[in-house]
Structure formats: structure tokens, C-alpha cells
mmCIF file of the N, C-alpha and C atoms, coordinates in Angstrom:
data_MODEL
# 
_entry.id   MODEL 
# 
loop_
_atom_site.group_PDB 
_atom_site.id 
_atom_site.type_symbol 
_atom_site.label_atom_id 
_atom_site.label_alt_id 
_atom_site.label_comp_id 
_atom_site.label_asym_id 
_atom_site.label_entity_id 
_atom_site.label_seq_id 
_atom_site.pdbx_PDB_ins_code 
_atom_site.Cartn_x 
_atom_site.Cartn_y 
_atom_site.Cartn_z 
_atom_site.occupancy 
_atom_site.B_iso_or_equiv 
_atom_site.pdbx_formal_charge 
_atom_site.auth_seq_id 
_atom_site.auth_comp_id 
_atom_site.auth_asym_id 
_atom_site.auth_atom_id 
_atom_site.pdbx_PDB_model_num 
ATOM 1   N N  . UNK A 1 1  ? 34.468 74.937  34.059 1.00 0.00 ? 1  UNK A N  1 
ATOM 2   C CA . UNK A 1 1  ? 35.172 76.153  33.669 1.00 0.00 ? 1  UNK A CA 1 
ATOM 3   C C  . UNK A 1 1  ? 34.253 77.362  33.841 1.00 0.00 ? 1  UNK A C  1 
ATOM 4   N N  . UNK A 1 2  ? 34.763 78.403  34.438 1.00 0.00 ? 2  UNK A N  1 
ATOM 5   C CA . UNK A 1 2  ? 33.939 79.549  34.765 1.00 0.00 ? 2  UNK A CA 1 
ATOM 6   C C  . UNK A 1 2  ? 33.681 80.470  33.569 1.00 0.00 ? 2  UNK A C  1 
ATOM 7   N N  . UNK A 1 3  ? 34.459 80.294  32.524 1.00 0.00 ? 3  UNK A N  1 
ATOM 8   C CA . UNK A 1 3  ? 34.247 81.161  31.356 1.00 0.00 ? 3  UNK A CA 1 
ATOM 9   C C  . UNK A 1 3  ? 34.378 80.309  30.120 1.00 0.00 ? 3  UNK A C  1 
ATOM 10  N N  . UNK A 1 4  ? 33.885 80.844  29.050 1.00 0.00 ? 4  UNK A N  1 
ATOM 11  C CA . UNK A 1 4  ? 33.929 80.160  27.753 1.00 0.00 ? 4  UNK A CA 1 
ATOM 12  C C  . UNK A 1 4  ? 35.138 80.648  26.955 1.00 0.00 ? 4  UNK A C  1 
ATOM 13  N N  . UNK A 1 5  ? 35.768 79.702  26.226 1.00 0.00 ? 5  UNK A N  1 
ATOM 14  C CA . UNK A 1 5  ? 36.866 80.047  25.323 1.00 0.00 ? 5  UNK A CA 1 
ATOM 15  C C  . UNK A 1 5  ? 36.415 81.127  24.319 1.00 0.00 ? 5  UNK A C  1 
ATOM 16  N N  . UNK A 1 6  ? 35.146 81.019  23.925 1.00 0.00 ? 6  UNK A N  1 
ATOM 17  C CA . UNK A 1 6  ? 34.600 81.972  22.944 1.00 0.00 ? 6  UNK A CA 1 
ATOM 18  C C  . UNK A 1 6  ? 34.519 83.382  23.566 1.00 0.00 ? 6  UNK A C  1 
ATOM 19  N N  . UNK A 1 7  ? 34.151 83.467  24.824 1.00 0.00 ? 7  UNK A N  1 
ATOM 20  C CA . UNK A 1 7  ? 34.112 84.768  25.464 1.00 0.00 ? 7  UNK A CA 1 
ATOM 21  C C  . UNK A 1 7  ? 35.501 85.422  25.579 1.00 0.00 ? 7  UNK A C  1 
ATOM 22  N N  . UNK A 1 8  ? 36.523 84.604  25.812 1.00 0.00 ? 8  UNK A N  1 
ATOM 23  C CA . UNK A 1 8  ? 37.890 85.110  25.866 1.00 0.00 ? 8  UNK A CA 1 
ATOM 24  C C  . UNK A 1 8  ? 38.310 85.610  24.489 1.00 0.00 ? 8  UNK A C  1 
ATOM 25  N N  . UNK A 1 9  ? 37.893 84.907  23.439 1.00 0.00 ? 9  UNK A N  1 
ATOM 26  C CA . UNK A 1 9  ? 38.206 85.332  22.064 1.00 0.00 ? 9  UNK A CA 1 
ATOM 27  C C  . UNK A 1 9  ? 37.513 86.667  21.771 1.00 0.00 ? 9  UNK A C  1 
ATOM 28  N N  . UNK A 1 10 ? 36.274 86.847  22.241 1.00 0.00 ? 10 UNK A N  1 
ATOM 29  C CA . UNK A 1 10 ? 35.584 88.138  22.049 1.00 0.00 ? 10 UNK A CA 1 
ATOM 30  C C  . UNK A 1 10 ? 36.370 89.233  22.732 1.00 0.00 ? 10 UNK A C  1 
ATOM 31  N N  . UNK A 1 11 ? 36.889 89.013  23.961 1.00 0.00 ? 11 UNK A N  1 
ATOM 32  C CA . UNK A 1 11 ? 37.697 90.007  24.631 1.00 0.00 ? 11 UNK A CA 1 
ATOM 33  C C  . UNK A 1 11 ? 38.941 90.280  23.818 1.00 0.00 ? 11 UNK A C  1 
ATOM 34  N N  . UNK A 1 12 ? 39.609 89.270  23.314 1.00 0.00 ? 12 UNK A N  1 
ATOM 35  C CA . UNK A 1 12 ? 40.797 89.508  22.494 1.00 0.00 ? 12 UNK A CA 1 
ATOM 36  C C  . UNK A 1 12 ? 40.487 90.285  21.213 1.00 0.00 ? 12 UNK A C  1 
ATOM 37  N N  . UNK A 1 13 ? 39.356 89.926  20.543 1.00 0.00 ? 13 UNK A N  1 
ATOM 38  C CA . UNK A 1 13 ? 38.970 90.678  19.360 1.00 0.00 ? 13 UNK A CA 1 
ATOM 39  C C  . UNK A 1 13 ? 38.671 92.131  19.675 1.00 0.00 ? 13 UNK A C  1 
ATOM 40  N N  . UNK A 1 14 ? 38.003 92.389  20.754 1.00 0.00 ? 14 UNK A N  1 
ATOM 41  C CA . UNK A 1 14 ? 37.688 93.753  21.152 1.00 0.00 ? 14 UNK A CA 1 
ATOM 42  C C  . UNK A 1 14 ? 38.976 94.522  21.462 1.00 0.00 ? 14 UNK A C  1 
ATOM 43  N N  . UNK A 1 15 ? 39.880 93.876  22.177 1.00 0.00 ? 15 UNK A N  1 
ATOM 44  C CA . UNK A 1 15 ? 41.144 94.535  22.534 1.00 0.00 ? 15 UNK A CA 1 
ATOM 45  C C  . UNK A 1 15 ? 41.963 94.836  21.277 1.00 0.00 ? 15 UNK A C  1 
ATOM 46  N N  . UNK A 1 16 ? 41.964 93.897  20.291 1.00 0.00 ? 16 UNK A N  1 
ATOM 47  C CA . UNK A 1 16 ? 42.655 94.145  19.006 1.00 0.00 ? 16 UNK A CA 1 
ATOM 48  C C  . UNK A 1 16 ? 42.019 95.340  18.310 1.00 0.00 ? 16 UNK A C  1 
ATOM 49  N N  . UNK A 1 17 ? 40.710 95.367  18.263 1.00 0.00 ? 17 UNK A N  1 
ATOM 50  C CA . UNK A 1 17 ? 39.983 96.489  17.651 1.00 0.00 ? 17 UNK A CA 1 
ATOM 51  C C  . UNK A 1 17 ? 40.384 97.801  18.302 1.00 0.00 ? 17 UNK A C  1 
ATOM 52  N N  . UNK A 1 18 ? 40.384 97.845  19.603 1.00 0.00 ? 18 UNK A N  1 
ATOM 53  C CA . UNK A 1 18 ? 40.706 99.076  20.330 1.00 0.00 ? 18 UNK A CA 1 
ATOM 54  C C  . UNK A 1 18 ? 42.162 99.474  20.116 1.00 0.00 ? 18 UNK A C  1 
ATOM 55  N N  . UNK A 1 19 ? 43.050 98.514  20.021 1.00 0.00 ? 19 UNK A N  1 
ATOM 56  C CA . UNK A 1 19 ? 44.481 98.801  19.861 1.00 0.00 ? 19 UNK A CA 1 
ATOM 57  C C  . UNK A 1 19 ? 44.857 99.175  18.418 1.00 0.00 ? 19 UNK A C  1 
ATOM 58  N N  . UNK A 1 20 ? 44.297 98.514  17.460 1.00 0.00 ? 20 UNK A N  1 
ATOM 59  C CA . UNK A 1 20 ? 44.795 98.634  16.088 1.00 0.00 ? 20 UNK A CA 1 
ATOM 60  C C  . UNK A 1 20 ? 43.933 99.501  15.158 1.00 0.00 ? 20 UNK A C  1 
ATOM 61  N N  . UNK A 1 21 ? 42.786 99.977  15.604 1.00 0.00 ? 21 UNK A N  1 
ATOM 62  C CA . UNK A 1 21 ? 41.950 100.866 14.785 1.00 0.00 ? 21 UNK A CA 1 
ATOM 63  C C  . UNK A 1 21 ? 42.583 102.265 14.773 1.00 0.00 ? 21 UNK A C  1 
ATOM 64  N N  . UNK A 1 22 ? 42.672 102.873 13.626 1.00 0.00 ? 22 UNK A N  1 
ATOM 65  C CA . UNK A 1 22 ? 43.336 104.172 13.537 1.00 0.00 ? 22 UNK A CA 1 
ATOM 66  C C  . UNK A 1 22 ? 42.480 105.264 14.197 1.00 0.00 ? 22 UNK A C  1 
ATOM 67  N N  . UNK A 1 23 ? 43.185 106.317 14.583 1.00 0.00 ? 23 UNK A N  1 
ATOM 68  C CA . UNK A 1 23 ? 42.548 107.378 15.370 1.00 0.00 ? 23 UNK A CA 1 
ATOM 69  C C  . UNK A 1 23 ? 41.474 108.142 14.611 1.00 0.00 ? 23 UNK A C  1 
ATOM 70  N N  . UNK A 1 24 ? 41.430 108.041 13.318 1.00 0.00 ? 24 UNK A N  1 
ATOM 71  C CA . UNK A 1 24 ? 40.357 108.678 12.540 1.00 0.00 ? 24 UNK A CA 1 
ATOM 72  C C  . UNK A 1 24 ? 39.084 107.908 12.614 1.00 0.00 ? 24 UNK A C  1 
ATOM 73  N N  . UNK A 1 25 ? 39.179 106.597 12.891 1.00 0.00 ? 25 UNK A N  1 
ATOM 74  C CA . UNK A 1 25 ? 37.991 105.757 13.003 1.00 0.00 ? 25 UNK A CA 1 
ATOM 75  C C  . UNK A 1 25 ? 37.514 105.605 14.439 1.00 0.00 ? 25 UNK A C  1 
ATOM 76  N N  . UNK A 1 26 ? 38.432 105.716 15.375 1.00 0.00 ? 26 UNK A N  1 
ATOM 77  C CA . UNK A 1 26 ? 38.123 105.504 16.791 1.00 0.00 ? 26 UNK A CA 1 
ATOM 78  C C  . UNK A 1 26 ? 38.903 106.510 17.634 1.00 0.00 ? 26 UNK A C  1 
ATOM 79  N N  . UNK A 1 27 ? 38.184 107.195 18.495 1.00 0.00 ? 27 UNK A N  1 
ATOM 80  C CA . UNK A 1 27 ? 38.823 108.171 19.390 1.00 0.00 ? 27 UNK A CA 1 
ATOM 81  C C  . UNK A 1 27 ? 39.794 107.452 20.299 1.00 0.00 ? 27 UNK A C  1 
ATOM 82  N N  . UNK A 1 28 ? 41.089 107.808 20.276 1.00 0.00 ? 28 UNK A N  1 
ATOM 83  C CA . UNK A 1 28 ? 42.098 107.122 21.115 1.00 0.00 ? 28 UNK A CA 1 
ATOM 84  C C  . UNK A 1 28 ? 41.792 107.154 22.586 1.00 0.00 ? 28 UNK A C  1 
ATOM 85  N N  . UNK A 1 29 ? 41.239 108.265 23.082 1.00 0.00 ? 29 UNK A N  1 
ATOM 86  C CA . UNK A 1 29 ? 40.922 108.332 24.491 1.00 0.00 ? 29 UNK A CA 1 
ATOM 87  C C  . UNK A 1 29 ? 39.813 107.401 24.865 1.00 0.00 ? 29 UNK A C  1 
ATOM 88  N N  . UNK A 1 30 ? 38.827 107.241 23.983 1.00 0.00 ? 30 UNK A N  1 
ATOM 89  C CA . UNK A 1 30 ? 37.725 106.291 24.205 1.00 0.00 ? 30 UNK A CA 1 
ATOM 90  C C  . UNK A 1 30 ? 38.269 104.849 24.197 1.00 0.00 ? 30 UNK A C  1 
ATOM 91  N N  . UNK A 1 31 ? 39.212 104.578 23.302 1.00 0.00 ? 31 UNK A N  1 
ATOM 92  C CA . UNK A 1 31 ? 39.803 103.235 23.228 1.00 0.00 ? 31 UNK A CA 1 
ATOM 93  C C  . UNK A 1 31 ? 40.553 102.918 24.518 1.00 0.00 ? 31 UNK A C  1 
ATOM 94  N N  . UNK A 1 32 ? 41.328 103.842 25.007 1.00 0.00 ? 32 UNK A N  1 
ATOM 95  C CA . UNK A 1 32 ? 42.073 103.623 26.275 1.00 0.00 ? 32 UNK A CA 1 
ATOM 96  C C  . UNK A 1 32 ? 41.110 103.454 27.424 1.00 0.00 ? 32 UNK A C  1 
ATOM 97  N N  . UNK A 1 33 ? 40.097 104.243 27.484 1.00 0.00 ? 33 UNK A N  1 
ATOM 98  C CA . UNK A 1 33 ? 39.092 104.172 28.537 1.00 0.00 ? 33 UNK A CA 1 
ATOM 99  C C  . UNK A 1 33 ? 38.431 102.781 28.547 1.00 0.00 ? 33 UNK A C  1 
ATOM 100 N N  . UNK A 1 34 ? 38.062 102.261 27.385 1.00 0.00 ? 34 UNK A N  1 
ATOM 101 C CA . UNK A 1 34 ? 37.438 100.954 27.336 1.00 0.00 ? 34 UNK A CA 1 
ATOM 102 C C  . UNK A 1 34 ? 38.412 99.882  27.721 1.00 0.00 ? 34 UNK A C  1 
ATOM 103 N N  . UNK A 1 35 ? 39.679 99.948  27.330 1.00 0.00 ? 35 UNK A N  1 
ATOM 104 C CA . UNK A 1 35 ? 40.644 98.925  27.717 1.00 0.00 ? 35 UNK A CA 1 
ATOM 105 C C  . UNK A 1 35 ? 40.805 98.961  29.243 1.00 0.00 ? 35 UNK A C  1 
ATOM 106 N N  . UNK A 1 36 ? 40.814 100.126 29.837 1.00 0.00 ? 36 UNK A N  1 
ATOM 107 C CA . UNK A 1 36 ? 40.942 100.270 31.301 1.00 0.00 ? 36 UNK A CA 1 
ATOM 108 C C  . UNK A 1 36 ? 39.707 99.632  31.960 1.00 0.00 ? 36 UNK A C  1 
ATOM 109 N N  . UNK A 1 37 ? 38.542 99.812  31.403 1.00 0.00 ? 37 UNK A N  1 
ATOM 110 C CA . UNK A 1 37 ? 37.316 99.233  31.946 1.00 0.00 ? 37 UNK A CA 1 
ATOM 111 C C  . UNK A 1 37 ? 37.396 97.713  31.868 1.00 0.00 ? 37 UNK A C  1 
ATOM 112 N N  . UNK A 1 38 ? 37.780 97.196  30.760 1.00 0.00 ? 38 UNK A N  1 
ATOM 113 C CA . UNK A 1 38 ? 37.907 95.713  30.616 1.00 0.00 ? 38 UNK A CA 1 
ATOM 114 C C  . UNK A 1 38 ? 38.886 95.187  31.620 1.00 0.00 ? 38 UNK A C  1 
ATOM 115 N N  . UNK A 1 39 ? 40.031 95.859  31.755 1.00 0.00 ? 39 UNK A N  1 
ATOM 116 C CA . UNK A 1 39 ? 41.034 95.424  32.759 1.00 0.00 ? 39 UNK A CA 1 
ATOM 117 C C  . UNK A 1 39 ? 40.512 95.410  34.149 1.00 0.00 ? 39 UNK A C  1 
ATOM 118 N N  . UNK A 1 40 ? 39.812 96.517  34.518 1.00 0.00 ? 40 UNK A N  1 
ATOM 119 C CA . UNK A 1 40 ? 39.245 96.607  35.880 1.00 0.00 ? 40 UNK A CA 1 
ATOM 120 C C  . UNK A 1 40 ? 38.288 95.504  36.175 1.00 0.00 ? 40 UNK A C  1 
ATOM 121 N N  . UNK A 1 41 ? 37.449 95.153  35.231 1.00 0.00 ? 41 UNK A N  1 
ATOM 122 C CA . UNK A 1 41 ? 36.455 94.051  35.431 1.00 0.00 ? 41 UNK A CA 1 
ATOM 123 C C  . UNK A 1 41 ? 37.194 92.744  35.563 1.00 0.00 ? 41 UNK A C  1 
ATOM 124 N N  . UNK A 1 42 ? 38.195 92.471  34.701 1.00 0.00 ? 42 UNK A N  1 
ATOM 125 C CA . UNK A 1 42 ? 38.881 91.158  34.751 1.00 0.00 ? 42 UNK A CA 1 
ATOM 126 C C  . UNK A 1 42 ? 39.726 91.042  36.016 1.00 0.00 ? 42 UNK A C  1 
ATOM 127 N N  . UNK A 1 43 ? 40.225 92.142  36.528 1.00 0.00 ? 43 UNK A N  1 
ATOM 128 C CA . UNK A 1 43 ? 41.075 92.083  37.742 1.00 0.00 ? 43 UNK A CA 1 
ATOM 129 C C  . UNK A 1 43 ? 40.272 91.703  38.978 1.00 0.00 ? 43 UNK A C  1 
ATOM 130 N N  . UNK A 1 44 ? 38.951 91.747  38.875 1.00 0.00 ? 44 UNK A N  1 
ATOM 131 C CA . UNK A 1 44 ? 38.119 91.346  40.037 1.00 0.00 ? 44 UNK A CA 1 
ATOM 132 C C  . UNK A 1 44 ? 37.908 89.834  40.105 1.00 0.00 ? 44 UNK A C  1 
ATOM 133 N N  . UNK A 1 45 ? 38.354 89.128  39.112 1.00 0.00 ? 45 UNK A N  1 
ATOM 134 C CA . UNK A 1 45 ? 38.172 87.662  39.098 1.00 0.00 ? 45 UNK A CA 1 
ATOM 135 C C  . UNK A 1 45 ? 39.072 87.029  40.148 1.00 0.00 ? 45 UNK A C  1 
ATOM 136 N N  . UNK A 1 46 ? 38.736 85.765  40.514 1.00 0.00 ? 46 UNK A N  1 
ATOM 137 C CA . UNK A 1 46 ? 39.571 85.033  41.423 1.00 0.00 ? 46 UNK A CA 1 
ATOM 138 C C  . UNK A 1 46 ? 40.908 84.655  40.745 1.00 0.00 ? 46 UNK A C  1 
ATOM 139 N N  . UNK A 1 47 ? 41.908 84.277  41.523 1.00 0.00 ? 47 UNK A N  1 
ATOM 140 C CA . UNK A 1 47 ? 43.183 83.901  40.967 1.00 0.00 ? 47 UNK A CA 1 
ATOM 141 C C  . UNK A 1 47 ? 43.032 82.690  40.040 1.00 0.00 ? 47 UNK A C  1 
ATOM 142 N N  . UNK A 1 48 ? 42.196 81.742  40.401 1.00 0.00 ? 48 UNK A N  1 
ATOM 143 C CA . UNK A 1 48 ? 41.959 80.593  39.548 1.00 0.00 ? 48 UNK A CA 1 
ATOM 144 C C  . UNK A 1 48 ? 41.337 81.002  38.180 1.00 0.00 ? 48 UNK A C  1 
ATOM 145 N N  . UNK A 1 49 ? 40.386 81.893  38.237 1.00 0.00 ? 49 UNK A N  1 
ATOM 146 C CA . UNK A 1 49 ? 39.735 82.388  37.009 1.00 0.00 ? 49 UNK A CA 1 
ATOM 147 C C  . UNK A 1 49 ? 40.761 83.171  36.145 1.00 0.00 ? 49 UNK A C  1 
ATOM 148 N N  . UNK A 1 50 ? 41.551 83.981  36.791 1.00 0.00 ? 50 UNK A N  1 
ATOM 149 C CA . UNK A 1 50 ? 42.584 84.688  36.069 1.00 0.00 ? 50 UNK A CA 1 
ATOM 150 C C  . UNK A 1 50 ? 43.577 83.731  35.382 1.00 0.00 ? 50 UNK A C  1 
ATOM 151 N N  . UNK A 1 51 ? 43.983 82.689  36.096 1.00 0.00 ? 51 UNK A N  1 
ATOM 152 C CA . UNK A 1 51 ? 44.882 81.735  35.557 1.00 0.00 ? 51 UNK A CA 1 
ATOM 153 C C  . UNK A 1 51 ? 44.287 81.041  34.311 1.00 0.00 ? 51 UNK A C  1 
ATOM 154 N N  . UNK A 1 52 ? 43.036 80.715  34.389 1.00 0.00 ? 52 UNK A N  1 
ATOM 155 C CA . UNK A 1 52 ? 42.356 80.075  33.267 1.00 0.00 ? 52 UNK A CA 1 
ATOM 156 C C  . UNK A 1 52 ? 42.278 81.039  32.075 1.00 0.00 ? 52 UNK A C  1 
ATOM 157 N N  . UNK A 1 53 ? 42.004 82.310  32.340 1.00 0.00 ? 53 UNK A N  1 
ATOM 158 C CA . UNK A 1 53 ? 41.939 83.291  31.262 1.00 0.00 ? 53 UNK A CA 1 
ATOM 159 C C  . UNK A 1 53 ? 43.280 83.518  30.628 1.00 0.00 ? 53 UNK A C  1 
ATOM 160 N N  . UNK A 1 54 ? 44.343 83.544  31.432 1.00 0.00 ? 54 UNK A N  1 
ATOM 161 C CA . UNK A 1 54 ? 45.705 83.698  30.951 1.00 0.00 ? 54 UNK A CA 1 
ATOM 162 C C  . UNK A 1 54 ? 46.061 82.526  30.002 1.00 0.00 ? 54 UNK A C  1 
ATOM 163 N N  . UNK A 1 55 ? 45.711 81.328  30.399 1.00 0.00 ? 55 UNK A N  1 
ATOM 164 C CA . UNK A 1 55 ? 45.909 80.162  29.557 1.00 0.00 ? 55 UNK A CA 1 
ATOM 165 C C  . UNK A 1 55 ? 45.112 80.269  28.232 1.00 0.00 ? 55 UNK A C  1 
ATOM 166 N N  . UNK A 1 56 ? 43.890 80.742  28.332 1.00 0.00 ? 56 UNK A N  1 
ATOM 167 C CA . UNK A 1 56 ? 43.052 80.903  27.117 1.00 0.00 ? 56 UNK A CA 1 
ATOM 168 C C  . UNK A 1 56 ? 43.638 81.931  26.168 1.00 0.00 ? 56 UNK A C  1 
ATOM 169 N N  . UNK A 1 57 ? 44.128 83.018  26.689 1.00 0.00 ? 57 UNK A N  1 
ATOM 170 C CA . UNK A 1 57 ? 44.757 84.046  25.792 1.00 0.00 ? 57 UNK A CA 1 
ATOM 171 C C  . UNK A 1 57 ? 45.948 83.427  25.067 1.00 0.00 ? 57 UNK A C  1 
ATOM 172 N N  . UNK A 1 58 ? 46.742 82.616  25.778 1.00 0.00 ? 58 UNK A N  1 
ATOM 173 C CA . UNK A 1 58 ? 47.918 81.994  25.121 1.00 0.00 ? 58 UNK A CA 1 
ATOM 174 C C  . UNK A 1 58 ? 47.450 81.041  24.001 1.00 0.00 ? 58 UNK A C  1 
ATOM 175 N N  . UNK A 1 59 ? 46.400 80.289  24.245 1.00 0.00 ? 59 UNK A N  1 
ATOM 176 C CA . UNK A 1 59 ? 45.863 79.419  23.255 1.00 0.00 ? 59 UNK A CA 1 
ATOM 177 C C  . UNK A 1 59 ? 45.265 80.161  22.073 1.00 0.00 ? 59 UNK A C  1 
ATOM 178 N N  . UNK A 1 60 ? 44.509 81.153  22.356 1.00 0.00 ? 60 UNK A N  1 
ATOM 179 C CA . UNK A 1 60 ? 43.812 81.946  21.315 1.00 0.00 ? 60 UNK A CA 1 
ATOM 180 C C  . UNK A 1 60 ? 44.787 82.694  20.446 1.00 0.00 ? 60 UNK A C  1 
ATOM 181 N N  . UNK A 1 61 ? 45.922 83.139  21.034 1.00 0.00 ? 61 UNK A N  1 
ATOM 182 C CA . UNK A 1 61 ? 46.933 83.874  20.273 1.00 0.00 ? 61 UNK A CA 1 
ATOM 183 C C  . UNK A 1 61 ? 47.392 83.134  19.055 1.00 0.00 ? 61 UNK A C  1 
ATOM 184 N N  . UNK A 1 62 ? 47.320 81.798  19.092 1.00 0.00 ? 62 UNK A N  1 
ATOM 185 C CA . UNK A 1 62 ? 47.780 80.971  17.951 1.00 0.00 ? 62 UNK A CA 1 
ATOM 186 C C  . UNK A 1 62 ? 46.901 81.162  16.728 1.00 0.00 ? 62 UNK A C  1 
ATOM 187 N N  . UNK A 1 63 ? 45.669 81.674  16.911 1.00 0.00 ? 63 UNK A N  1 
ATOM 188 C CA . UNK A 1 63 ? 44.748 81.836  15.818 1.00 0.00 ? 63 UNK A CA 1 
ATOM 189 C C  . UNK A 1 63 ? 45.015 83.196  15.030 1.00 0.00 ? 63 UNK A C  1 
ATOM 190 N N  . UNK A 1 64 ? 45.871 84.018  15.621 1.00 0.00 ? 64 UNK A N  1 
ATOM 191 C CA . UNK A 1 64 ? 46.193 85.312  15.013 1.00 0.00 ? 64 UNK A CA 1 
ATOM 192 C C  . UNK A 1 64 ? 47.604 85.271  14.416 1.00 0.00 ? 64 UNK A C  1 
ATOM 193 N N  . UNK A 1 65 ? 47.900 86.265  13.626 1.00 0.00 ? 65 UNK A N  1 
ATOM 194 C CA . UNK A 1 65 ? 49.197 86.384  12.991 1.00 0.00 ? 65 UNK A CA 1 
ATOM 195 C C  . UNK A 1 65 ? 49.925 87.656  13.383 1.00 0.00 ? 65 UNK A C  1 
ATOM 196 N N  . UNK A 1 66 ? 51.234 87.651  13.369 1.00 0.00 ? 66 UNK A N  1 
ATOM 197 C CA . UNK A 1 66 ? 52.024 88.827  13.510 1.00 0.00 ? 66 UNK A CA 1 
ATOM 198 C C  . UNK A 1 66 ? 51.772 89.649  14.765 1.00 0.00 ? 66 UNK A C  1 
ATOM 199 N N  . UNK A 1 67 ? 51.641 90.954  14.541 1.00 0.00 ? 67 UNK A N  1 
ATOM 200 C CA . UNK A 1 67 ? 51.449 91.877  15.662 1.00 0.00 ? 67 UNK A CA 1 
ATOM 201 C C  . UNK A 1 67 ? 50.198 91.516  16.515 1.00 0.00 ? 67 UNK A C  1 
ATOM 202 N N  . UNK A 1 68 ? 49.134 91.052  15.851 1.00 0.00 ? 68 UNK A N  1 
ATOM 203 C CA . UNK A 1 68 ? 47.932 90.726  16.575 1.00 0.00 ? 68 UNK A CA 1 
ATOM 204 C C  . UNK A 1 68 ? 48.148 89.527  17.516 1.00 0.00 ? 68 UNK A C  1 
ATOM 205 N N  . UNK A 1 69 ? 48.917 88.527  17.012 1.00 0.00 ? 69 UNK A N  1 
ATOM 206 C CA . UNK A 1 69 ? 49.242 87.393  17.872 1.00 0.00 ? 69 UNK A CA 1 
ATOM 207 C C  . UNK A 1 69 ? 50.056 87.811  19.086 1.00 0.00 ? 69 UNK A C  1 
ATOM 208 N N  . UNK A 1 70 ? 51.083 88.629  18.837 1.00 0.00 ? 70 UNK A N  1 
ATOM 209 C CA . UNK A 1 70 ? 51.919 89.121  19.917 1.00 0.00 ? 70 UNK A CA 1 
ATOM 210 C C  . UNK A 1 70 ? 51.085 89.919  20.938 1.00 0.00 ? 70 UNK A C  1 
ATOM 211 N N  . UNK A 1 71 ? 50.201 90.743  20.417 1.00 0.00 ? 71 UNK A N  1 
ATOM 212 C CA . UNK A 1 71 ? 49.344 91.567  21.234 1.00 0.00 ? 71 UNK A CA 1 
ATOM 213 C C  . UNK A 1 71 ? 48.465 90.688  22.148 1.00 0.00 ? 71 UNK A C  1 
ATOM 214 N N  . UNK A 1 72 ? 47.859 89.640  21.596 1.00 0.00 ? 72 UNK A N  1 
ATOM 215 C CA . UNK A 1 72 ? 46.989 88.766  22.390 1.00 0.00 ? 72 UNK A CA 1 
ATOM 216 C C  . UNK A 1 72 ? 47.820 88.005  23.436 1.00 0.00 ? 72 UNK A C  1 
ATOM 217 N N  . UNK A 1 73 ? 49.019 87.571  23.069 1.00 0.00 ? 73 UNK A N  1 
ATOM 218 C CA . UNK A 1 73 ? 49.905 86.894  24.028 1.00 0.00 ? 73 UNK A CA 1 
ATOM 219 C C  . UNK A 1 73 ? 50.205 87.852  25.210 1.00 0.00 ? 73 UNK A C  1 
ATOM 220 N N  . UNK A 1 74 ? 50.308 89.119  24.948 1.00 0.00 ? 74 UNK A N  1 
ATOM 221 C CA . UNK A 1 74 ? 50.673 90.095  25.999 1.00 0.00 ? 74 UNK A CA 1 
ATOM 222 C C  . UNK A 1 74 ? 49.438 90.616  26.761 1.00 0.00 ? 74 UNK A C  1 
ATOM 223 N N  . UNK A 1 75 ? 48.251 90.252  26.355 1.00 0.00 ? 75 UNK A N  1 
ATOM 224 C CA . UNK A 1 75 ? 47.063 90.755  27.004 1.00 0.00 ? 75 UNK A CA 1 
ATOM 225 C C  . UNK A 1 75 ? 47.003 90.506  28.527 1.00 0.00 ? 75 UNK A C  1 
ATOM 226 N N  . UNK A 1 76 ? 47.419 89.364  28.995 1.00 0.00 ? 76 UNK A N  1 
ATOM 227 C CA . UNK A 1 76 ? 47.356 89.185  30.454 1.00 0.00 ? 76 UNK A CA 1 
ATOM 228 C C  . UNK A 1 76 ? 48.147 90.281  31.229 1.00 0.00 ? 76 UNK A C  1 
ATOM 229 N N  . UNK A 1 77 ? 49.321 90.638  30.711 1.00 0.00 ? 77 UNK A N  1 
ATOM 230 C CA . UNK A 1 77 ? 50.109 91.739  31.318 1.00 0.00 ? 77 UNK A CA 1 
ATOM 231 C C  . UNK A 1 77 ? 49.434 93.062  31.121 1.00 0.00 ? 77 UNK A C  1 
ATOM 232 N N  . UNK A 1 78 ? 48.950 93.311  29.894 1.00 0.00 ? 78 UNK A N  1 
ATOM 233 C CA . UNK A 1 78 ? 48.296 94.560  29.562 1.00 0.00 ? 78 UNK A CA 1 
ATOM 234 C C  . UNK A 1 78 ? 47.095 94.804  30.439 1.00 0.00 ? 78 UNK A C  1 
ATOM 235 N N  . UNK A 1 79 ? 46.381 93.750  30.730 1.00 0.00 ? 79 UNK A N  1 
ATOM 236 C CA . UNK A 1 79 ? 45.150 93.848  31.503 1.00 0.00 ? 79 UNK A CA 1 
ATOM 237 C C  . UNK A 1 79 ? 45.381 93.616  33.018 1.00 0.00 ? 79 UNK A C  1 
ATOM 238 N N  . UNK A 1 80 ? 46.609 93.486  33.408 1.00 0.00 ? 80 UNK A N  1 
ATOM 239 C CA . UNK A 1 80 ? 46.955 93.367  34.839 1.00 0.00 ? 80 UNK A CA 1 
ATOM 240 C C  . UNK A 1 80 ? 46.473 92.093  35.485 1.00 0.00 ? 80 UNK A C  1 
ATOM 241 N N  . UNK A 1 81 ? 46.534 90.995  34.757 1.00 0.00 ? 81 UNK A N  1 
ATOM 242 C CA . UNK A 1 81 ? 46.027 89.708  35.283 1.00 0.00 ? 81 UNK A CA 1 
ATOM 243 C C  . UNK A 1 81 ? 47.115 88.906  36.008 1.00 0.00 ? 81 UNK A C  1 
ATOM 244 N N  . UNK A 1 82 ? 48.347 89.324  35.946 1.00 0.00 ? 82 UNK A N  1 
ATOM 245 C CA . UNK A 1 82 ? 49.422 88.559  36.643 1.00 0.00 ? 82 UNK A CA 1 
ATOM 246 C C  . UNK A 1 82 ? 49.597 89.076  38.049 1.00 0.00 ? 82 UNK A C  1 
# 
């Protein structure tokens, strides 16, 4: 496996932080810029690597609840991995 399940969880946690932190604690423009940077880096992976990451996000989403779980399930689309 080219990546660790733990690394994918770190990406999910970072994305949740960027998405759900209020604008008084985190500049919204900076949050968007970082999400775009993460997406650009992940989009450079091979199709097989992307497929593995997509599967990992689906698995990791089960560890979250409510909006955060839904957000993690949608990360492959949000990050342009399909």
C-alpha cells in the first residue's frame, strides 16, 4: 500500500478543521487556499493510489459522526479524486 490509513485520517482531520472552524478562529480564505493545495497534491497521484485513498476515506468516515462523517465521505469529490 502506497499510503498509510493513518495519513489519510490526518488529511480527513485537517480537512474537517479547515471546514468546520469558525471564521473568527481561522481566516476563511486561508482555509480555502489550504484545501485547494491539499487537493492539488492529491490529484497528482496515480489512479490506483487515488482509488485506495477513496476507499480509505469511506472507511475512515465511519469513525466520525453526523456532519463530519458526511463531509469525510464526500472528500474524494471535494478534493477532485474521481
